[in-house]
PQR file of N, CA, C, O and H, with PARSE charges and radii, in Angstrom:
ATOM      1  N   MET A   1      -5.264   2.944   0.264 -0.4000 1.5000
ATOM      2  CA  MET A   1      -4.774   2.372   1.486 -0.0000 2.0000
ATOM      3  C   MET A   1      -4.126   1.010   1.228  0.5500 1.7000
ATOM      4  O   MET A   1      -3.089   0.687   1.807 -0.5500 1.4000
ATOM      5  N   ILE A   2      -4.744   0.224   0.361 -0.4000 1.5000
ATOM      6  CA  ILE A   2      -4.190  -1.096   0.045 -0.0000 2.0000
ATOM      7  C   ILE A   2      -2.802  -0.953  -0.568  0.5500 1.7000
ATOM      8  O   ILE A   2      -1.900  -1.734  -0.266 -0.5500 1.4000
ATOM      9  H   ILE A   2      -5.587   0.486  -0.109  0.4000 1.0000
ATOM     10  N   GLU A   3      -2.635   0.051  -1.433 -0.4000 1.5000
ATOM     11  CA  GLU A   3      -1.331   0.255  -2.060 -0.0000 2.0000
ATOM     12  C   GLU A   3      -0.264   0.592  -1.029  0.5500 1.7000
ATOM     13  O   GLU A   3       0.874   0.138  -1.145 -0.5500 1.4000
ATOM     14  H   GLU A   3      -3.368   0.685  -1.679  0.4000 1.0000
ATOM     15  N   LYS A   4      -0.618   1.386  -0.019 -0.4000 1.5000
ATOM     16  CA  LYS A   4       0.338   1.742   1.029 -0.0000 2.0000
ATOM     17  C   LYS A   4       0.732   0.511   1.857  0.5500 1.7000
ATOM     18  O   LYS A   4       1.904   0.323   2.185 -0.5500 1.4000
ATOM     19  H   LYS A   4      -1.543   1.756   0.075  0.4000 1.0000
ATOM     20  N   ILE A   5      -0.245  -0.307   2.184 -0.4000 1.5000
ATOM     21  CA  ILE A   5       0.038  -1.518   2.965 -0.0000 2.0000
ATOM     22  C   ILE A   5       0.881  -2.483   2.145  0.5500 1.7000
ATOM     23  O   ILE A   5       1.829  -3.075   2.660 -0.5500 1.4000
ATOM     24  H   ILE A   5      -1.197  -0.154   1.917  0.4000 1.0000
ATOM     25  N   ASP A   6       0.533  -2.644   0.856 -0.4000 1.5000
ATOM     26  CA  ASP A   6       1.308  -3.537  -0.004 -0.0000 2.0000
ATOM     27  C   ASP A   6       2.734  -3.046  -0.193  0.5500 1.7000
ATOM     28  O   ASP A   6       3.655  -3.853  -0.318 -0.5500 1.4000
ATOM     29  H   ASP A   6      -0.238  -2.162   0.438  0.4000 1.0000
ATOM     30  N   LYS A   7       2.926  -1.739  -0.216 -0.4000 1.5000
ATOM     31  CA  LYS A   7       4.271  -1.187  -0.352 -0.0000 2.0000
ATOM     32  C   LYS A   7       5.149  -1.629   0.824  0.5500 1.7000
ATOM     33  O   LYS A   7       6.308  -1.998   0.634 -0.5500 1.4000
ATOM     34  H   LYS A   7       2.178  -1.083  -0.114  0.4000 1.0000
ATOM     35  N   VAL A   8       4.599  -1.589   2.021 -0.4000 1.5000
ATOM     36  CA  VAL A   8       5.339  -2.028   3.205 -0.0000 2.0000
ATOM     37  C   VAL A   8       5.604  -3.528   3.136  0.5500 1.7000
ATOM     38  O   VAL A   8       6.708  -3.979   3.442 -0.5500 1.4000
ATOM     39  H   VAL A   8       3.657  -1.289   2.176  0.4000 1.0000
ATOM     40  N   ARG A   9       4.614  -4.289   2.742 -0.4000 1.5000
ATOM     41  CA  ARG A   9       4.764  -5.744   2.645 -0.0000 2.0000
ATOM     42  C   ARG A   9       5.807  -6.124   1.600  0.5500 1.7000
ATOM     43  O   ARG A   9       6.626  -7.011   1.838 -0.5500 1.4000
ATOM     44  H   ARG A   9       3.717  -3.923   2.494  0.4000 1.0000
ATOM     45  N   LYS A  10       5.785  -5.465   0.449 -0.4000 1.5000
ATOM     46  CA  LYS A  10       6.753  -5.752  -0.603 -0.0000 2.0000
ATOM     47  C   LYS A  10       8.166  -5.383  -0.157  0.5500 1.7000
ATOM     48  O   LYS A  10       9.122  -6.109  -0.430 -0.5500 1.4000
ATOM     49  H   LYS A  10       5.119  -4.744   0.255  0.4000 1.0000
ATOM     50  N   ARG A  11       8.287  -4.266   0.522 -0.4000 1.5000
ATOM     51  CA  ARG A  11       9.596  -3.838   1.013 -0.0000 2.0000
ATOM     52  C   ARG A  11      10.175  -4.874   1.976  0.5500 1.7000
ATOM     53  O   ARG A  11      11.386  -5.095   1.993 -0.5500 1.4000
ATOM     54  H   ARG A  11       7.510  -3.677   0.744  0.4000 1.0000
ATOM     55  N   PHE A  12       9.327  -5.503   2.771 -0.4000 1.5000
ATOM     56  CA  PHE A  12       9.787  -6.535   3.699 -0.0000 2.0000
ATOM     57  C   PHE A  12      10.447  -7.686   2.949  0.5500 1.7000
ATOM     58  O   PHE A  12      11.483  -8.195   3.376 -0.5500 1.4000
ATOM     59  H   PHE A  12       8.343  -5.323   2.757  0.4000 1.0000
ATOM     60  N   PHE A  13       9.849  -8.094   1.834 -0.4000 1.5000
ATOM     61  CA  PHE A  13      10.389  -9.219   1.078 -0.0000 2.0000
ATOM     62  C   PHE A  13      11.544  -8.829   0.162  0.5500 1.7000
ATOM     63  O   PHE A  13      12.425  -9.648  -0.099 -0.5500 1.4000
ATOM     64  H   PHE A  13       9.008  -7.680   1.488  0.4000 1.0000
ATOM     65  N   TRP A  14      11.554  -7.589  -0.333 -0.4000 1.5000
ATOM     66  CA  TRP A  14      12.501  -7.228  -1.372 -0.0000 2.0000
ATOM     67  C   TRP A  14      13.629  -6.313  -0.934  0.5500 1.7000
ATOM     68  O   TRP A  14      14.613  -6.185  -1.661 -0.5500 1.4000
ATOM     69  H   TRP A  14      10.838  -6.923  -0.122  0.4000 1.0000
ATOM     70  N   GLN A  15      13.531  -5.676   0.216 -0.4000 1.5000
ATOM     71  CA  GLN A  15      14.532  -4.678   0.585 -0.0000 2.0000
ATOM     72  C   GLN A  15      15.851  -5.340   0.959  0.5500 1.7000
ATOM     73  O   GLN A  15      15.880  -6.313   1.712 -0.5500 1.4000
ATOM     74  H   GLN A  15      12.732  -5.781   0.807  0.4000 1.0000
ATOM     75  N   GLY A  16      16.911  -4.816   0.439 -0.4000 1.5000
ATOM     76  CA  GLY A  16      18.243  -5.311   0.763 -0.0000 2.0000
ATOM     77  C   GLY A  16      18.901  -4.414   1.805  0.5500 1.7000
ATOM     78  O   GLY A  16      18.387  -3.347   2.141 -0.5500 1.4000
ATOM     79  H   GLY A  16      16.888  -4.026  -0.173  0.4000 1.0000
ATOM     80  N   GLY A  17      20.016  -4.854   2.295 -0.4000 1.5000
ATOM     81  CA  GLY A  17      20.743  -4.068   3.270 -0.0000 2.0000
ATOM     82  C   GLY A  17      21.652  -3.055   2.598  0.5500 1.7000
ATOM     83  O   GLY A  17      22.047  -3.235   1.446 -0.5500 1.4000
ATOM     84  H   GLY A  17      20.433  -5.720   2.022  0.4000 1.0000
ATOM     85  N   GLY A  18      21.980  -2.002   3.309 -0.4000 1.5000
ATOM     86  CA  GLY A  18      22.893  -0.988   2.796 -0.0000 2.0000
ATOM     87  C   GLY A  18      22.252  -0.074   1.780  0.5500 1.7000
ATOM     88  O   GLY A  18      21.029  -0.002   1.658 -0.5500 1.4000
ATOM     89  H   GLY A  18      21.658  -1.856   4.244  0.4000 1.0000
ATOM     90  N   THR A  19      23.119   0.635   1.043 -0.4000 1.5000
ATOM     91  CA  THR A  19      22.629   1.604   0.062 -0.0000 2.0000
ATOM     92  C   THR A  19      22.573   1.020  -1.348  0.5500 1.7000
ATOM     93  O   THR A  19      22.050   1.661  -2.260 -0.5500 1.4000
ATOM     94  H   THR A  19      24.112   0.576   1.142  0.4000 1.0000
ATOM     95  N   LYS A  20      23.099  -0.178  -1.534 -0.4000 1.5000
ATOM     96  CA  LYS A  20      23.101  -0.800  -2.857 -0.0000 2.0000
ATOM     97  C   LYS A  20      21.685  -1.220  -3.249  0.5500 1.7000
ATOM     98  O   LYS A  20      20.970  -1.835  -2.458 -0.5500 1.4000
ATOM     99  H   LYS A  20      23.524  -0.698  -0.793  0.4000 1.0000
ATOM    100  N   ARG A  21      21.294  -0.887  -4.459 -0.4000 1.5000
ATOM    101  CA  ARG A  21      19.958  -1.241  -4.955 -0.0000 2.0000
ATOM    102  C   ARG A  21      19.901  -2.741  -5.221  0.5500 1.7000
ATOM    103  O   ARG A  21      20.789  -3.296  -5.868 -0.5500 1.4000
ATOM    104  H   ARG A  21      21.874  -0.387  -5.102  0.4000 1.0000
ATOM    105  N   LYS A  22      18.865  -3.389  -4.724 -0.4000 1.5000
ATOM    106  CA  LYS A  22      18.703  -4.830  -4.889 -0.0000 2.0000
ATOM    107  C   LYS A  22      17.653  -5.127  -5.948  0.5500 1.7000
ATOM    108  O   LYS A  22      16.820  -4.276  -6.261 -0.5500 1.4000
ATOM    109  H   LYS A  22      18.144  -2.938  -4.198  0.4000 1.0000
ATOM    110  N   TYR A  23      17.691  -6.306  -6.487 -0.4000 1.5000
ATOM    111  CA  TYR A  23      16.693  -6.729  -7.459 -0.0000 2.0000
ATOM    112  C   TYR A  23      15.787  -7.773  -6.809  0.5500 1.7000
ATOM    113  O   TYR A  23      16.143  -8.384  -5.801 -0.5500 1.4000
ATOM    114  H   TYR A  23      18.367  -6.998  -6.234  0.4000 1.0000
ATOM    115  N   HIS A  24      14.628  -7.962  -7.395 -0.4000 1.5000
ATOM    116  CA  HIS A  24      13.632  -8.868  -6.851 -0.0000 2.0000
ATOM    117  C   HIS A  24      13.950 -10.298  -7.272  0.5500 1.7000
ATOM    118  O   HIS A  24      14.124 -10.573  -8.459 -0.5500 1.4000
ATOM    119  H   HIS A  24      14.338  -7.466  -8.213  0.4000 1.0000
ATOM    120  N   LEU A  25      14.025 -11.199  -6.315 -0.4000 1.5000
ATOM    121  CA  LEU A  25      14.300 -12.596  -6.623 -0.0000 2.0000
ATOM    122  C   LEU A  25      13.025 -13.365  -6.956  0.5500 1.7000
ATOM    123  O   LEU A  25      13.068 -14.367  -7.670 -0.5500 1.4000
ATOM    124  H   LEU A  25      13.884 -10.976  -5.351  0.4000 1.0000
ATOM    125  N   VAL A  26      11.891 -12.895  -6.438 -0.4000 1.5000
ATOM    126  CA  VAL A  26      10.613 -13.575  -6.641 -0.0000 2.0000
ATOM    127  C   VAL A  26       9.563 -12.529  -6.996  0.5500 1.7000
ATOM    128  O   VAL A  26       9.523 -11.458  -6.391 -0.5500 1.4000
ATOM    129  H   VAL A  26      11.856 -12.081  -5.858  0.4000 1.0000
ATOM    130  N   LYS A  27       8.711 -12.837  -7.979 -0.4000 1.5000
ATOM    131  CA  LYS A  27       7.629 -11.922  -8.358 -0.0000 2.0000
ATOM    132  C   LYS A  27       6.558 -11.898  -7.266  0.5500 1.7000
ATOM    133  O   LYS A  27       6.350 -12.882  -6.557 -0.5500 1.4000
ATOM    134  H   LYS A  27       8.744 -13.707  -8.470  0.4000 1.0000
ATOM    135  N   TRP A  28       5.888 -10.759  -7.149 -0.4000 1.5000
ATOM    136  CA  TRP A  28       4.846 -10.604  -6.137 -0.0000 2.0000
ATOM    137  C   TRP A  28       3.701 -11.584  -6.378  0.5500 1.7000
ATOM    138  O   TRP A  28       3.082 -12.055  -5.424 -0.5500 1.4000
ATOM    139  H   TRP A  28       6.057  -9.959  -7.725  0.4000 1.0000
ATOM    140  N   LYS A  29       3.410 -11.899  -7.653 -0.4000 1.5000
ATOM    141  CA  LYS A  29       2.351 -12.860  -7.963 -0.0000 2.0000
ATOM    142  C   LYS A  29       2.666 -14.236  -7.388  0.5500 1.7000
ATOM    143  O   LYS A  29       1.764 -14.951  -6.950 -0.5500 1.4000
ATOM    144  H   LYS A  29       3.913 -11.516  -8.428  0.4000 1.0000
ATOM    145  N   ILE A  30       3.935 -14.606  -7.390 -0.4000 1.5000
ATOM    146  CA  ILE A  30       4.338 -15.905  -6.836 -0.0000 2.0000
ATOM    147  C   ILE A  30       4.289 -15.875  -5.314  0.5500 1.7000
ATOM    148  O   ILE A  30       3.915 -16.862  -4.681 -0.5500 1.4000
ATOM    149  H   ILE A  30       4.668 -14.026  -7.746  0.4000 1.0000
ATOM    150  N   ILE A  31       4.665 -14.747  -4.730 -0.4000 1.5000
ATOM    151  CA  ILE A  31       4.623 -14.620  -3.270 -0.0000 2.0000
ATOM    152  C   ILE A  31       3.198 -14.771  -2.762  0.5500 1.7000
ATOM    153  O   ILE A  31       2.975 -15.356  -1.702 -0.5500 1.4000
ATOM    154  H   ILE A  31       4.969 -13.945  -5.244  0.4000 1.0000
ATOM    155  N   THR A  32       2.221 -14.242  -3.518 -0.4000 1.5000
ATOM    156  CA  THR A  32       0.827 -14.276  -3.068 -0.0000 2.0000
ATOM    157  C   THR A  32       0.097 -15.563  -3.442  0.5500 1.7000
ATOM    158  O   THR A  32      -1.080 -15.711  -3.113 -0.5500 1.4000
ATOM    159  H   THR A  32       2.402 -13.767  -4.379  0.4000 1.0000
ATOM    160  N   LYS A  33       0.757 -16.489  -4.113 -0.4000 1.5000
ATOM    161  CA  LYS A  33       0.133 -17.783  -4.414 -0.0000 2.0000
ATOM    162  C   LYS A  33       0.044 -18.624  -3.146  0.5500 1.7000
ATOM    163  O   LYS A  33       0.860 -18.469  -2.237 -0.5500 1.4000
ATOM    164  H   LYS A  33       1.713 -16.369  -4.380  0.4000 1.0000
ATOM    165  N   PRO A  34      -0.944 -19.514  -3.082 -0.5600 1.5000
ATOM    166  CA  PRO A  34      -1.018 -20.429  -1.938  0.2800 2.0000
ATOM    167  C   PRO A  34       0.209 -21.345  -1.887  0.5500 1.7000
ATOM    168  O   PRO A  34       0.844 -21.609  -2.908 -0.5500 1.4000
ATOM    169  N   LYS A  35       0.523 -21.813  -0.709 -0.4000 1.5000
ATOM    170  CA  LYS A  35       1.682 -22.695  -0.539 -0.0000 2.0000
ATOM    171  C   LYS A  35       1.536 -23.969  -1.356  0.5500 1.7000
ATOM    172  O   LYS A  35       2.521 -24.500  -1.870 -0.5500 1.4000
ATOM    173  H   LYS A  35       0.007 -21.599   0.120  0.4000 1.0000
ATOM    174  N   GLU A  36       0.300 -24.463  -1.478 -0.4000 1.5000
ATOM    175  CA  GLU A  36       0.045 -25.691  -2.236 -0.0000 2.0000
ATOM    176  C   GLU A  36       0.385 -25.534  -3.712  0.5500 1.7000
ATOM    177  O   GLU A  36       0.653 -26.518  -4.401 -0.5500 1.4000
ATOM    178  H   GLU A  36      -0.500 -24.032  -1.061  0.4000 1.0000
ATOM    179  N   LYS A  37       0.373 -24.288  -4.197 -0.4000 1.5000
ATOM    180  CA  LYS A  37       0.652 -24.028  -5.609 -0.0000 2.0000
ATOM    181  C   LYS A  37       2.040 -23.436  -5.830  0.5500 1.7000
ATOM    182  O   LYS A  37       2.322 -22.889  -6.896 -0.5500 1.4000
ATOM    183  H   LYS A  37       0.156 -23.489  -3.637  0.4000 1.0000
ATOM    184  N   GLY A  38       2.908 -23.545  -4.823 -0.4000 1.5000
ATOM    185  CA  GLY A  38       4.289 -23.112  -4.990 -0.0000 2.0000
ATOM    186  C   GLY A  38       4.598 -21.700  -4.534  0.5500 1.7000
ATOM    187  O   GLY A  38       5.708 -21.219  -4.763 -0.5500 1.4000
ATOM    188  H   GLY A  38       2.679 -23.990  -3.957  0.4000 1.0000
ATOM    189  N   GLY A  39       3.663 -21.025  -3.901 -0.4000 1.5000
ATOM    190  CA  GLY A  39       3.894 -19.674  -3.426 -0.0000 2.0000
ATOM    191  C   GLY A  39       4.236 -19.650  -1.946  0.5500 1.7000
ATOM    192  O   GLY A  39       4.492 -20.686  -1.333 -0.5500 1.4000
ATOM    193  H   GLY A  39       2.761 -21.416  -3.715  0.4000 1.0000
ATOM    194  N   LEU A  40       4.235 -18.453  -1.387 -0.4000 1.5000
ATOM    195  CA  LEU A  40       4.528 -18.299   0.040 -0.0000 2.0000
ATOM    196  C   LEU A  40       3.267 -18.187   0.893  0.5500 1.7000
ATOM    197  O   LEU A  40       3.350 -18.212   2.121 -0.5500 1.4000
ATOM    198  H   LEU A  40       4.027 -17.611  -1.885  0.4000 1.0000
ATOM    199  N   GLY A  41       2.114 -18.066   0.264 -0.4000 1.5000
ATOM    200  CA  GLY A  41       0.865 -18.024   1.010 -0.0000 2.0000
ATOM    201  C   GLY A  41       0.508 -16.662   1.574  0.5500 1.7000
ATOM    202  O   GLY A  41      -0.362 -16.567   2.440 -0.5500 1.4000
ATOM    203  H   GLY A  41       2.047 -18.046  -0.733  0.4000 1.0000
ATOM    204  N   VAL A  42       1.164 -15.593   1.101 -0.4000 1.5000
ATOM    205  CA  VAL A  42       0.837 -14.235   1.550 -0.0000 2.0000
ATOM    206  C   VAL A  42      -0.453 -13.822   0.849  0.5500 1.7000
ATOM    207  O   VAL A  42      -0.569 -13.958  -0.369 -0.5500 1.4000
ATOM    208  H   VAL A  42       1.870 -15.670   0.398  0.4000 1.0000
ATOM    209  N   LYS A  43      -1.415 -13.322   1.609 -0.4000 1.5000
ATOM    210  CA  LYS A  43      -2.722 -12.977   1.049 -0.0000 2.0000
ATOM    211  C   LYS A  43      -2.637 -11.731   0.162  0.5500 1.7000
ATOM    212  O   LYS A  43      -1.937 -10.773   0.490 -0.5500 1.4000
ATOM    213  H   LYS A  43      -1.321 -13.211   2.598  0.4000 1.0000
ATOM    214  N   ASP A  44      -3.353 -11.755  -0.955 -0.4000 1.5000
ATOM    215  CA  ASP A  44      -3.481 -10.602  -1.835 -0.0000 2.0000
ATOM    216  C   ASP A  44      -4.603  -9.733  -1.272  0.5500 1.7000
ATOM    217  O   ASP A  44      -5.764 -10.141  -1.270 -0.5500 1.4000
ATOM    218  H   ASP A  44      -3.922 -12.534  -1.221  0.4000 1.0000
ATOM    219  N   LEU A  45      -4.259  -8.539  -0.795 -0.4000 1.5000
ATOM    220  CA  LEU A  45      -5.229  -7.696  -0.106 -0.0000 2.0000
ATOM    221  C   LEU A  45      -6.366  -7.231  -1.010  0.5500 1.7000
ATOM    222  O   LEU A  45      -7.499  -7.096  -0.547 -0.5500 1.4000
ATOM    223  H   LEU A  45      -3.316  -8.208  -0.796  0.4000 1.0000
ATOM    224  N   LYS A  46      -6.092  -6.987  -2.273 -0.4000 1.5000
ATOM    225  CA  LYS A  46      -7.160  -6.553  -3.188 -0.0000 2.0000
ATOM    226  C   LYS A  46      -8.198  -7.648  -3.358  0.5500 1.7000
ATOM    227  O   LYS A  46      -9.399  -7.380  -3.320 -0.5500 1.4000
ATOM    228  H   LYS A  46      -5.172  -7.097  -2.649  0.4000 1.0000
ATOM    229  N   LYS A  47      -7.743  -8.874  -3.544 -0.4000 1.5000
ATOM    230  CA  LYS A  47      -8.676 -10.000  -3.701 -0.0000 2.0000
ATOM    231  C   LYS A  47      -9.442 -10.253  -2.403  0.5500 1.7000
ATOM    232  O   LYS A  47     -10.640 -10.534  -2.435 -0.5500 1.4000
ATOM    233  H   LYS A  47      -6.767  -9.092  -3.575  0.4000 1.0000
ATOM    234  N   MET A  48      -8.766 -10.158  -1.282 -0.4000 1.5000
ATOM    235  CA  MET A  48      -9.430 -10.364   0.006 -0.0000 2.0000
ATOM    236  C   MET A  48     -10.500  -9.303   0.242  0.5500 1.7000
ATOM    237  O   MET A  48     -11.584  -9.610   0.737 -0.5500 1.4000
ATOM    238  H   MET A  48      -7.793  -9.931  -1.257  0.4000 1.0000
ATOM    239  N   ASN A  49     -10.195  -8.053  -0.112 -0.4000 1.5000
ATOM    240  CA  ASN A  49     -11.151  -6.966   0.072 -0.0000 2.0000
ATOM    241  C   ASN A  49     -12.402  -7.191  -0.769  0.5500 1.7000
ATOM    242  O   ASN A  49     -13.520  -7.036  -0.280 -0.5500 1.4000
ATOM    243  H   ASN A  49      -9.314  -7.803  -0.513  0.4000 1.0000
ATOM    244  N   VAL A  50     -12.211  -7.556  -2.033 -0.4000 1.5000
ATOM    245  CA  VAL A  50     -13.350  -7.802  -2.923 -0.0000 2.0000
ATOM    246  C   VAL A  50     -14.189  -8.969  -2.410  0.5500 1.7000
ATOM    247  O   VAL A  50     -15.418  -8.899  -2.406 -0.5500 1.4000
ATOM    248  H   VAL A  50     -11.302  -7.682  -2.431  0.4000 1.0000
ATOM    249  N   SER A  51     -13.528 -10.038  -1.979 -0.4000 1.5000
ATOM    250  CA  SER A  51     -14.282 -11.205  -1.517 -0.0000 2.0000
ATOM    251  C   SER A  51     -15.062 -10.896  -0.238  0.5500 1.7000
ATOM    252  O   SER A  51     -16.195 -11.353  -0.088 -0.5500 1.4000
ATOM    253  H   SER A  51     -12.530 -10.095  -1.983  0.4000 1.0000
ATOM    254  N   LEU A  52     -14.486 -10.141   0.669 -0.4000 1.5000
ATOM    255  CA  LEU A  52     -15.205  -9.786   1.899 -0.0000 2.0000
ATOM    256  C   LEU A  52     -16.367  -8.838   1.623  0.5500 1.7000
ATOM    257  O   LEU A  52     -17.421  -8.947   2.250 -0.5500 1.4000
ATOM    258  H   LEU A  52     -13.566  -9.770   0.547  0.4000 1.0000
ATOM    259  N   LEU A  53     -16.179  -7.909   0.685 -0.4000 1.5000
ATOM    260  CA  LEU A  53     -17.281  -7.019   0.305 -0.0000 2.0000
ATOM    261  C   LEU A  53     -18.425  -7.811  -0.329  0.5500 1.7000
ATOM    262  O   LEU A  53     -19.597  -7.546  -0.062 -0.5500 1.4000
ATOM    263  H   LEU A  53     -15.323  -7.820   0.176  0.4000 1.0000
ATOM    264  N   CYS A  54     -18.073  -8.784  -1.169 -0.4000 1.5000
ATOM    265  CA  CYS A  54     -19.106  -9.634  -1.779 -0.0000 2.0000
ATOM    266  C   CYS A  54     -19.836 -10.449  -0.720  0.5500 1.7000
ATOM    267  O   CYS A  54     -21.051 -10.635  -0.797 -0.5500 1.4000
ATOM    268  H   CYS A  54     -17.120  -8.999  -1.386  0.4000 1.0000
ATOM    269  N   LYS A  55     -19.098 -10.926   0.257 -0.4000 1.5000
ATOM    270  CA  LYS A  55     -19.718 -11.696   1.327 -0.0000 2.0000
ATOM    271  C   LYS A  55     -20.729 -10.841   2.106  0.5500 1.7000
ATOM    272  O   LYS A  55     -21.825 -11.304   2.425 -0.5500 1.4000
ATOM    273  H   LYS A  55     -18.111 -10.775   0.319  0.4000 1.0000
ATOM    274  N   TRP A  56     -20.348  -9.583   2.410 -0.4000 1.5000
ATOM    275  CA  TRP A  56     -21.263  -8.682   3.121 -0.0000 2.0000
ATOM    276  C   TRP A  56     -22.474  -8.350   2.263  0.5500 1.7000
ATOM    277  O   TRP A  56     -23.599  -8.303   2.759 -0.5500 1.4000
ATOM    278  H   TRP A  56     -19.458  -9.208   2.151  0.4000 1.0000
ATOM    279  N   TRP A  57     -22.241  -8.119   0.972 -0.4000 1.5000
ATOM    280  CA  TRP A  57     -23.349  -7.814   0.073 -0.0000 2.0000
ATOM    281  C   TRP A  57     -24.324  -8.992   0.032  0.5500 1.7000
ATOM    282  O   TRP A  57     -25.536  -8.795   0.113 -0.5500 1.4000
ATOM    283  H   TRP A  57     -21.326  -8.157   0.569  0.4000 1.0000
ATOM    284  N   TRP A  58     -23.803 -10.206  -0.091 -0.4000 1.5000
ATOM    285  CA  TRP A  58     -24.630 -11.415  -0.131 -0.0000 2.0000
ATOM    286  C   TRP A  58     -25.456 -11.530   1.141  0.5500 1.7000
ATOM    287  O   TRP A  58     -26.651 -11.821   1.087 -0.5500 1.4000
ATOM    288  H   TRP A  58     -22.818 -10.366  -0.156  0.4000 1.0000
ATOM    289  N   LYS A  59     -24.822 -11.303   2.278 -0.4000 1.5000
ATOM    290  CA  LYS A  59     -25.514 -11.417   3.555 -0.0000 2.0000
ATOM    291  C   LYS A  59     -26.626 -10.372   3.669  0.5500 1.7000
ATOM    292  O   LYS A  59     -27.729 -10.683   4.117 -0.5500 1.4000
ATOM    293  H   LYS A  59     -23.851 -11.067   2.321  0.4000 1.0000
ATOM    294  N   LEU A  60     -26.336  -9.148   3.267 -0.4000 1.5000
ATOM    295  CA  LEU A  60     -27.350  -8.086   3.345 -0.0000 2.0000
ATOM    296  C   LEU A  60     -28.520  -8.359   2.400  0.5500 1.7000
ATOM    297  O   LEU A  60     -29.668  -8.113   2.768 -0.5500 1.4000
ATOM    298  H   LEU A  60     -25.440  -8.895   2.903  0.4000 1.0000
ATOM    299  N   GLU A  61     -28.261  -8.850   1.214 -0.4000 1.5000
ATOM    300  CA  GLU A  61     -29.323  -9.156   0.262 -0.0000 2.0000
ATOM    301  C   GLU A  61     -30.215 -10.286   0.765  0.5500 1.7000
ATOM    302  O   GLU A  61     -31.432 -10.240   0.584 -0.5500 1.4000
ATOM    303  H   GLU A  61     -27.328  -9.050   0.914  0.4000 1.0000
ATOM    304  N   HIS A  62     -29.629 -11.287   1.389 -0.4000 1.5000
ATOM    305  CA  HIS A  62     -30.425 -12.401   1.882 -0.0000 2.0000
ATOM    306  C   HIS A  62     -31.235 -12.012   3.122  0.5500 1.7000
ATOM    307  O   HIS A  62     -32.328 -12.538   3.332 -0.5500 1.4000
ATOM    308  H   HIS A  62     -28.641 -11.325   1.536  0.4000 1.0000
ATOM    309  N   GLU A  63     -30.725 -11.119   3.925 -0.4000 1.5000
ATOM    310  CA  GLU A  63     -31.495 -10.654   5.080 -0.0000 2.0000
ATOM    311  C   GLU A  63     -32.696  -9.836   4.622  0.5500 1.7000
ATOM    312  O   GLU A  63     -33.764  -9.910   5.229 -0.5500 1.4000
ATOM    313  H   GLU A  63     -29.838 -10.691   3.754  0.4000 1.0000
ATOM    314  N   LYS A  64     -32.528  -9.050   3.546 -0.4000 1.5000
ATOM    315  CA  LYS A  64     -33.645  -8.271   3.010 -0.0000 2.0000
ATOM    316  C   LYS A  64     -34.720  -9.181   2.438  0.5500 1.7000
ATOM    317  O   LYS A  64     -35.911  -8.951   2.643 -0.5500 1.4000
ATOM    318  H   LYS A  64     -31.661  -8.990   3.053  0.4000 1.0000
ATOM    319  N   ALA A  65     -34.291 -10.226   1.711 -0.4000 1.5000
ATOM    320  CA  ALA A  65     -35.231 -11.100   1.010 -0.0000 2.0000
ATOM    321  C   ALA A  65     -35.973 -12.046   1.960  0.5500 1.7000
ATOM    322  O   ALA A  65     -37.170 -12.281   1.794 -0.5500 1.4000
ATOM    323  H   ALA A  65     -33.323 -10.412   1.544  0.4000 1.0000
ATOM    324  N   PHE A  66     -35.277 -12.577   2.934 -0.4000 1.5000
ATOM    325  CA  PHE A  66     -35.858 -13.607   3.799 -0.0000 2.0000
ATOM    326  C   PHE A  66     -36.083 -13.158   5.238  0.5500 1.7000
ATOM    327  O   PHE A  66     -36.410 -13.974   6.100 -0.5500 1.4000
ATOM    328  H   PHE A  66     -34.305 -12.386   3.069  0.4000 1.0000
ATOM    329  N   GLY A  67     -35.915 -11.896   5.495 -0.4000 1.5000
ATOM    330  CA  GLY A  67     -36.000 -11.433   6.877 -0.0000 2.0000
ATOM    331  C   GLY A  67     -34.694 -11.726   7.589  0.5500 1.7000
ATOM    332  O   GLY A  67     -33.764 -12.276   6.998 -0.5500 1.4000
ATOM    333  H   GLY A  67     -35.650 -11.233   4.795  0.4000 1.0000
ATOM    334  N   LYS A  68     -34.629 -11.375   8.803 -0.4000 1.5000
ATOM    335  CA  LYS A  68     -33.395 -11.580   9.563 -0.0000 2.0000
ATOM    336  C   LYS A  68     -33.196 -13.071   9.801  0.5500 1.7000
ATOM    337  O   LYS A  68     -34.056 -13.728  10.387 -0.5500 1.4000
ATOM    338  H   LYS A  68     -35.384 -10.929   9.283  0.4000 1.0000
ATOM    339  N   ILE A  69     -32.073 -13.603   9.352 -0.4000 1.5000
ATOM    340  CA  ILE A  69     -31.762 -15.027   9.431 -0.0000 2.0000
ATOM    341  C   ILE A  69     -31.396 -15.425  10.859  0.5500 1.7000
ATOM    342  O   ILE A  69     -31.843 -16.452  11.369 -0.5500 1.4000
ATOM    343  H   ILE A  69     -31.374 -13.069   8.876  0.4000 1.0000
ATOM    344  N   LEU A  70     -30.586 -14.603  11.480 -0.4000 1.5000
ATOM    345  CA  LEU A  70     -30.092 -14.976  12.818 -0.0000 2.0000
ATOM    346  C   LEU A  70     -31.071 -14.683  13.907  0.5500 1.7000
ATOM    347  O   LEU A  70     -30.790 -14.944  15.077 -0.5500 1.4000
ATOM    348  H   LEU A  70     -30.222 -13.768  11.066  0.4000 1.0000
TER
END
């Protein structure tokens, strides 16, 4: 699913008009860099997915160990 979403996102940045094949002016790695580091600030979905899964795992482990926190 991430690959399908990224395909649409990449096409937005790289697709040219007409039938002529266009080349990429900027690498995807640069597009996904934070603005402070010279990128465009577009989030990398794979990294976001892993970080959110880790956050949920951390929360579930702490609730098991210490009882329900909230």
